[in-house]
Structures are given as structure tokens and as C-alpha cells.
DOPA-771983 format. One record per atom (N, C-alpha, C): atom name; x, y, z; residue in three letters. Coordinates in nm, 2 decimals, always signed. Each point is the difference from the previous one (the first is absolute). Layout:
residues N
   at        u        v        w    aa
   CA        X        Y        Z   ALA
...
end
This chain:
residues 78
   at        u        v        w    aa
    N    -1.10   -17.98    -5.62   MET
   CA    +0.06    +0.11    -0.08   MET
    C    +0.14    +0.02    +0.06   MET
    N    +0.10    +0.00    -0.09   SER
   CA    +0.14    +0.03    +0.04   SER
    C    +0.05    +0.12    -0.08   SER
    N    +0.03    +0.11    +0.08   ILE
   CA    +0.04    +0.13    -0.06   ILE
    C    +0.15    +0.01    +0.00   ILE
    N    +0.05    +0.03    -0.12   LYS
   CA    +0.15    +0.03    -0.01   LYS
    C    +0.01    +0.14    -0.06   LYS
    N    +0.12    +0.06    +0.02   VAL
   CA    +0.03    +0.13    -0.06   VAL
    C    +0.13    -0.02    -0.09   VAL
    N    -0.01    +0.06    -0.11   ARG
   CA    +0.11    +0.00    -0.10   ARG
    C    +0.01    +0.15    -0.05   ARG
    N    +0.11    +0.02    -0.07   GLU
   CA    +0.03    +0.13    -0.05   GLU
    C    -0.09    +0.03    -0.12   GLU
    N    -0.05    +0.12    -0.01   PHE
   CA    -0.08    +0.05    -0.11   PHE
    C    +0.07    -0.01    -0.14   PHE
    N    -0.07    -0.04    -0.10   ASN
   CA    +0.05    +0.01    -0.14   ASN
    C    -0.11    +0.06    -0.08   ASN
    N    +0.04    +0.04    -0.13   GLU
   CA    -0.10    +0.07    -0.08   GLU
    C    -0.12    -0.08    -0.03   GLU
    N    +0.00    -0.13    +0.00   ASN
   CA    -0.12    -0.08    -0.02   ASN
    C    -0.11    +0.02    +0.11   ASN
    N    +0.04    +0.06    +0.11   ASP
   CA    -0.09    +0.02    +0.11   ASP
    C    -0.07    +0.13    +0.00   ASP
    N    +0.02    +0.08    -0.10   ILE
   CA    -0.04    +0.14    +0.00   ILE
    C    -0.16    +0.01    +0.01   ILE
    N    -0.07    -0.08    -0.07   GLN
   CA    -0.15    +0.02    +0.00   GLN
    C    -0.05    -0.03    +0.14   GLN
    N    +0.04    -0.11    +0.06   ALA
   CA    -0.05    -0.04    +0.14   ALA
    C    +0.05    +0.10    +0.10   ALA
    N    +0.13    +0.04    -0.01   ALA
   CA    +0.05    +0.10    +0.10   ALA
    C    -0.07    +0.13    -0.01   ALA
    N    -0.03    +0.05    -0.12   ASN
   CA    -0.07    +0.12    -0.01   ASN
    C    -0.15    -0.01    +0.05   ASN
    N    -0.06    -0.11    -0.02   GLU
   CA    -0.14    -0.03    +0.05   GLU
    C    +0.00    +0.01    +0.15   GLU
    N    +0.10    -0.06    +0.07   ILE
   CA    +0.01    +0.01    +0.14   ILE
    C    +0.02    +0.14    +0.05   ILE
    N    +0.10    +0.06    -0.06   TRP
   CA    +0.04    +0.14    +0.04   TRP
    C    -0.11    +0.10    -0.02   TRP
    N    -0.06    -0.01    -0.12   ASN
   CA    -0.11    +0.09    -0.04   ASN
    C    -0.12    -0.02    +0.09   ASN
    N    -0.03    -0.12    +0.05   GLU
   CA    -0.11    -0.02    +0.09   GLU
    C    +0.02    +0.08    +0.13   GLU
    N    +0.12    +0.00    +0.05   VAL
   CA    +0.03    +0.07    +0.12   VAL
    C    -0.01    +0.15    -0.03   VAL
    N    +0.05    +0.05    -0.11   VAL
   CA    -0.01    +0.14    -0.04   VAL
    C    -0.15    +0.04    +0.00   VAL
    N    -0.08    -0.08    -0.07   GLU
   CA    -0.14    +0.04    -0.02   GLU
    C    -0.08    +0.00    +0.13   GLU
    N    +0.04    -0.08    +0.10   GLU
   CA    -0.06    +0.00    +0.13   GLU
    C    +0.03    +0.13    +0.08   GLU
    N    +0.12    +0.05    -0.03   GLY
   CA    +0.05    +0.13    +0.06   GLY
    C    +0.02    +0.00    +0.15   GLY
    N    +0.02    -0.11    +0.06   VAL
   CA    +0.02    +0.00    +0.15   VAL
    C    +0.15    -0.03    +0.04   VAL
    N    +0.08    -0.04    -0.09   ALA
   CA    +0.13    -0.05    +0.04   ALA
    C    +0.11    +0.11    -0.02   ALA
    N    -0.01    +0.08    -0.10   PHE
   CA    +0.10    +0.10    -0.03   PHE
    C    -0.06    +0.10    -0.10   PHE
    N    +0.06    +0.12    -0.01   PRO
   CA    -0.07    +0.11    -0.07   PRO
    C    +0.01    -0.01    -0.16   PRO
    N    +0.06    -0.10    -0.05   GLN
   CA    +0.01    -0.01    -0.15   GLN
    C    -0.15    +0.00    -0.05   GLN
    N    -0.02    +0.08    -0.11   GLU
   CA    -0.13    +0.01    -0.06   GLU
    C    -0.01    -0.06    -0.14   GLU
    N    +0.11    -0.02    -0.07   GLU
   CA    -0.01    -0.05    -0.13   GLU
    C    +0.04    -0.14    -0.01   GLU
    N    -0.07    -0.08    -0.08   CYS
   CA    +0.03    -0.14    -0.01   CYS
    C    +0.12    -0.02    -0.09   CYS
    N    +0.06    -0.11    +0.01   LEU
   CA    +0.12    -0.03    -0.08   LEU
    C    -0.05    -0.06    -0.14   LEU
    N    +0.07    +0.04    -0.10   THR
   CA    -0.02    -0.06    -0.13   THR
    C    +0.11    -0.11    -0.02   THR
    N    +0.00    -0.07    -0.11   GLU
   CA    +0.10    -0.10    -0.02   GLU
    C    +0.14    +0.07    +0.00   GLU
    N    +0.01    +0.11    -0.07   LYS
   CA    +0.13    +0.07    +0.00   LYS
    C    +0.04    +0.06    +0.13   LYS
    N    -0.09    +0.07    +0.07   SER
   CA    +0.04    +0.06    +0.13   SER
    C    +0.02    -0.10    +0.10   SER
    N    -0.08    -0.11    -0.01   GLY
   CA    +0.02    -0.11    +0.10   GLY
    C    +0.14    -0.07    -0.01   GLY
    N    +0.04    -0.02    -0.13   LEU
   CA    +0.13    -0.06    -0.02   LEU
    C    +0.11    +0.09    +0.06   LEU
    N    -0.01    +0.13    -0.03   GLU
   CA    +0.10    +0.10    +0.05   GLU
    C    +0.00    +0.00    +0.15   GLU
    N    -0.12    +0.00    +0.06   PHE
   CA    -0.01    +0.01    +0.15   PHE
    C    +0.05    -0.13    +0.06   PHE
    N    -0.04    -0.11    -0.04   PHE
   CA    +0.04    -0.13    +0.07   PHE
    C    +0.15    -0.02    -0.02   PHE
    N    +0.05    +0.03    -0.12   LYS
   CA    +0.15    -0.02    -0.02   LYS
    C    +0.08    +0.10    +0.07   LYS
    N    -0.05    +0.12    +0.04   SER
   CA    +0.07    +0.10    +0.07   SER
    C    +0.02    -0.03    +0.15   SER
    N    -0.07    -0.10    +0.05   GLN
   CA    +0.01    -0.03    +0.14   GLN
    C    +0.13    -0.08    +0.03   GLN
    N    +0.04    +0.00    +0.12   SER
   CA    +0.12    -0.08    +0.03   SER
    C    -0.04    -0.15    -0.02   SER
    N    -0.12    -0.04    +0.03   TYR
   CA    -0.05    -0.13    -0.01   TYR
    C    -0.15    +0.00    -0.02   TYR
    N    -0.06    -0.07    -0.09   THR
   CA    -0.14    -0.02    -0.02   THR
    C    -0.02    -0.15    +0.01   THR
    N    -0.07    -0.05    +0.10   GLY
   CA    -0.03    -0.14    +0.01   GLY
    C    -0.14    -0.03    -0.04   GLY
    N    -0.02    -0.11    -0.06   ILE
   CA    -0.13    -0.05    -0.05   ILE
    C    -0.04    -0.12    +0.09   ILE
    N    -0.11    +0.01    +0.07   ALA
   CA    -0.05    -0.11    +0.08   ALA
    C    -0.09    -0.08    -0.09   ALA
    N    +0.02    -0.13    +0.00   TYR
   CA    -0.07    -0.09    -0.09   TYR
    C    -0.04    -0.13    +0.08   TYR
    N    -0.11    -0.06    -0.05   ASP
   CA    -0.04    -0.13    +0.06   ASP
    C    +0.08    -0.10    -0.07   ASP
    N    +0.08    -0.08    +0.07   GLU
   CA    +0.09    -0.10    -0.05   GLU
    C    -0.07    -0.11    -0.08   GLU
    N    -0.12    -0.03    +0.04   GLU
   CA    -0.08    -0.10    -0.07   GLU
    C    -0.06    +0.04    -0.13   GLU
    N    -0.05    +0.12    +0.00   THR
   CA    -0.08    +0.05    -0.12   THR
    C    +0.09    +0.10    -0.09   THR
    N    +0.10    +0.05    +0.06   CYS
   CA    +0.08    +0.11    -0.06   CYS
    C    -0.07    +0.13    -0.01   CYS
    N    -0.12    +0.01    +0.06   ASP
   CA    -0.07    +0.13    +0.00   ASP
    C    +0.07    +0.10    +0.08   ASP
    N    +0.01    +0.13    -0.05   ILE
   CA    +0.06    +0.11    +0.08   ILE
    C    -0.10    +0.05    +0.09   ILE
    N    +0.04    +0.00    +0.13   VAL
   CA    -0.10    +0.04    +0.11   VAL
    C    +0.04    +0.13    +0.07   VAL
    N    +0.12    +0.05    -0.02   GLY
   CA    +0.04    +0.12    +0.07   GLY
    C    +0.14    +0.05    -0.05   GLY
    N    +0.04    +0.11    +0.05   LEU
   CA    +0.13    +0.05    -0.04   LEU
    C    +0.06    +0.08    +0.12   LEU
    N    +0.13    +0.01    -0.01   TYR
   CA    +0.08    +0.07    +0.11   TYR
    C    +0.10    +0.09    -0.07   TYR
    N    +0.01    +0.12    +0.04   ILE
   CA    +0.10    +0.09    -0.05   ILE
    C    +0.09    +0.05    +0.11   ILE
    N    +0.13    +0.02    -0.03   CYS
   CA    +0.10    +0.04    +0.09   CYS
    C    +0.08    +0.11    -0.07   CYS
    N    +0.01    +0.11    +0.06   LEU
   CA    +0.09    +0.11    -0.06   LEU
    C    +0.09    +0.04    +0.11   LEU
    N    +0.13    -0.03    -0.01   LEU
   CA    +0.10    +0.03    +0.10   LEU
    C    +0.05    +0.14    -0.02   LEU
    N    +0.00    +0.08    +0.10   TYR
   CA    +0.05    +0.14    +0.00   TYR
    C    +0.13    +0.00    +0.06   TYR
    N    +0.09    +0.09    -0.06   THR
   CA    +0.13    +0.03    +0.06   THR
    C    +0.00    +0.14    +0.05   THR
    N    +0.07    +0.03    +0.10   SER
   CA    +0.01    +0.13    +0.05   SER
    C    +0.13    +0.06    -0.03   SER
    N    +0.00    +0.12    -0.07   ASP
   CA    +0.12    +0.07    -0.03   ASP
    C    +0.07    +0.04    +0.13   ASP
    N    -0.07    +0.02    +0.11   ALA
   CA    +0.06    +0.04    +0.12   ALA
    C    +0.10    -0.10    +0.06   ALA
    N    -0.02    -0.12    -0.04   ALA
   CA    +0.10    -0.11    +0.05   ALA
    C    +0.13    +0.02    -0.07   ALA
    N    +0.01    +0.07    -0.11   ASP
   CA    +0.13    +0.02    -0.07   ASP
    C    +0.07    +0.12    +0.05   ASP
    N    -0.06    +0.08    +0.08   GLU
   CA    +0.06    +0.12    +0.05   GLU
    C    +0.09    -0.02    +0.12   GLU
end
């Protein structure tokens, strides 16, 4: 198996939501309690600085995801 990561696109929403919602339902990783829908998932993943989709290069199956939200500090501007 060879895993690669590429940028999220709208065609990934079902698989990305399934992965995210599995973590939410287990309730051990973070305090989010509501699962993502297609609409809320698209809004959420697109609002991140980067959402990466991990996929098996041989089968193209989506096997994971990565989100990055970069924060800026207003204090740096003062």
C-alpha cells in the first residue's frame, strides 16, 4: 500500500464525512458532538487553511484526512 495526500475537493465529501463522523461518534478525540452533514462538512473542510485527503495510490480509496487551520495573532500587529 502506498499512501499519498492531496488537497480536498467536493467529490471527497462523503468519505471525508464518514472518517470525521466516526471520530465524533467515538467521542474520545475532541468534544464535538454533532456529526457533519454534506452541507456542514463542505463548509467545515473548505474553511480550513488546508484539508488533505490521504488515499491509497493503488486503489484510490480514501483512508484518512488531515486538517490544518492557521491562526494569526492580532498581538503581532501591535
